[in-house]
C-alpha positions as CSV (number, residue, x, y, z in Angstrom):
1,L,76.5,-52.5,27.7
2,M,73.3,-52.0,25.7
3,D,72.2,-55.7,26.0
4,Q,69.7,-55.6,23.2
5,I,68.5,-57.1,20.0
6,N,66.8,-54.7,17.5
7,F,64.9,-55.4,14.3
8,F,64.9,-52.9,11.4
9,Y,63.4,-53.0,8.0
10,E,64.8,-51.4,4.8
11,D,63.1,-51.6,1.4
12,T,60.8,-54.6,2.3
13,G,57.2,-55.1,3.3
14,F,58.4,-57.9,5.6
15,E,57.9,-57.7,9.4
16,L,59.3,-60.3,11.8
17,I,56.7,-62.1,14.0
18,H,57.5,-63.8,17.3
19,K,60.1,-61.2,18.1
20,E,60.1,-62.0,21.8
21,I,60.7,-65.7,21.3
22,I,63.4,-65.0,18.7
23,T,65.1,-62.5,21.0
24,S,65.2,-64.9,23.9
25,W,66.5,-67.7,21.6
26,I,69.4,-65.5,20.4
27,E,70.2,-64.4,23.9
28,H,70.2,-68.0,25.1
29,T,72.5,-69.0,22.2
30,I,75.0,-66.3,23.1
31,Q,75.0,-67.2,26.8
32,S,75.4,-70.9,25.9
33,E,78.5,-70.1,24.0
34,N,79.9,-68.1,26.9
35,H,79.7,-64.7,25.2
36,K,78.0,-61.5,26.4
37,L,75.5,-59.6,24.4
38,S,76.1,-55.9,23.8
39,E,73.9,-55.2,20.8
40,I,72.7,-56.9,17.6
41,N,70.9,-54.9,15.0
42,Y,69.1,-57.1,12.4
43,V,68.2,-55.3,9.2
44,F,65.7,-57.1,7.1
45,C,65.9,-55.9,3.5
46,S,65.5,-56.5,-0.2
47,D,67.9,-58.4,-2.5
48,E,69.0,-55.1,-4.1
49,Y,69.6,-53.4,-0.8
50,L,71.8,-56.2,0.4
51,H,73.6,-56.5,-2.9
52,Q,74.5,-52.8,-2.7
53,I,76.0,-53.3,0.8
54,N,77.9,-56.3,-0.5
55,V,79.4,-54.2,-3.3
56,D,80.0,-51.0,-1.2
57,Y,81.5,-52.6,1.9
58,L,82.9,-55.9,0.9
59,Q,83.6,-55.3,-2.8
60,H,81.6,-58.5,-3.6
61,D,79.4,-58.2,-6.7
62,Y,76.9,-60.9,-5.9
63,Y,73.6,-61.6,-4.1
64,T,73.6,-63.2,-0.7
65,D,71.1,-64.0,2.0
66,I,73.0,-62.6,5.0
67,I,75.9,-60.3,5.8
68,T,77.2,-60.1,9.3
69,F,79.3,-57.1,10.5
70,D,81.2,-57.8,13.7
71,N,81.5,-54.5,15.5
72,S,82.9,-55.9,18.7
73,E,86.1,-54.4,20.0
74,E,86.4,-56.9,22.8
75,K,86.7,-60.7,22.7
76,G,83.6,-62.4,24.1
77,I,81.3,-59.5,23.5
78,V,78.7,-59.6,20.8
79,E,78.1,-56.4,18.9
80,S,76.9,-56.5,15.4
81,D,74.8,-55.3,12.4
82,I,73.3,-58.2,10.6
83,F,71.7,-57.7,7.2
84,V,69.2,-60.3,5.9
85,S,67.7,-60.4,2.4
86,V,64.2,-61.5,2.9
87,E,63.8,-62.2,-0.9
88,R,66.9,-64.4,-0.9
89,V,65.7,-66.4,2.2
90,Q,62.3,-66.9,0.4
91,D,64.0,-68.2,-2.7
92,N,66.3,-70.5,-0.8
93,A,63.5,-71.9,1.3
94,Q,61.5,-72.5,-1.9
95,D,64.5,-74.2,-3.6
96,Q,64.9,-76.5,-0.6
97,G,61.2,-77.1,-0.2
98,I,61.1,-75.9,3.4
99,P,59.0,-73.3,5.1
100,F,60.2,-69.7,4.9
101,E,60.1,-69.4,8.7
102,D,62.5,-72.4,9.1
103,E,65.0,-70.9,6.7
104,L,64.8,-67.5,8.2
105,R,65.5,-68.9,11.7
106,R,68.5,-70.8,10.3
107,V,69.9,-67.6,8.7
108,I,69.2,-65.6,11.9
109,I,71.2,-68.0,14.0
110,H,73.9,-68.5,11.4
111,G,74.8,-64.8,11.7
112,V,75.0,-65.1,15.5
113,L,77.2,-68.2,15.3
114,H,79.7,-66.3,13.1
115,L,79.9,-63.7,15.9
116,L,80.5,-66.5,18.4
117,G,83.6,-67.6,16.4
118,Y,82.2,-70.3,14.1
119,N,83.2,-70.1,10.5
120,D,82.1,-71.9,7.3
121,K,85.1,-71.6,5.0
122,S,86.3,-75.3,5.0
123,D,84.1,-78.4,4.9
124,T,84.9,-79.2,8.5
125,E,83.9,-75.7,9.6
126,Q,80.7,-75.9,7.5
127,A,79.8,-79.3,9.2
128,T,80.4,-77.8,12.7
129,M,78.4,-74.7,11.8
130,R,75.5,-76.8,10.5
131,E,75.6,-79.0,13.6
132,K,75.4,-75.9,15.9
133,E,72.6,-74.4,13.8
134,N,70.6,-77.6,14.1
135,A,71.3,-77.9,17.8
136,Y,70.0,-74.3,18.5
137,L,67.1,-74.6,16.0
138,S,65.8,-77.7,17.7
139,L,65.6,-76.4,21.2
140,P,62.1,-77.2,22.3
141,Q,61.5,-74.1,24.4
142,F,62.0,-71.7,21.4
143,Q,59.8,-73.5,18.9
144,I,57.4,-71.3,17.1
């Protein structure tokens, strides 16, 4: 097992700060949900870059803030590539009148929660997902 979280950048000037805290926070979340970490590659990118991935791989012709690819071949093991559009997160944060960092953290953990088996298709699933996001976002030891 690789047991690591990596951060990459495509087509954006953005660079994640507080990598150590965010890494520990993600690891804690995965352990709390009784899963094991193999590897997560976060790729922070532009709107256009993520749009192209959405079209090429998912045949979805629209803009989105995050796409999570679950590469795990074993139940309970987290292995994934997660693509995040920094521009989209910025826009969404602005629309909601919240700090960019807060929205970014929500998106980061949202992707992880998908890998841990949480969905957001139905209203009930969305409510559970939001509840989980809020629980992990509010952990005092990982505040930035």
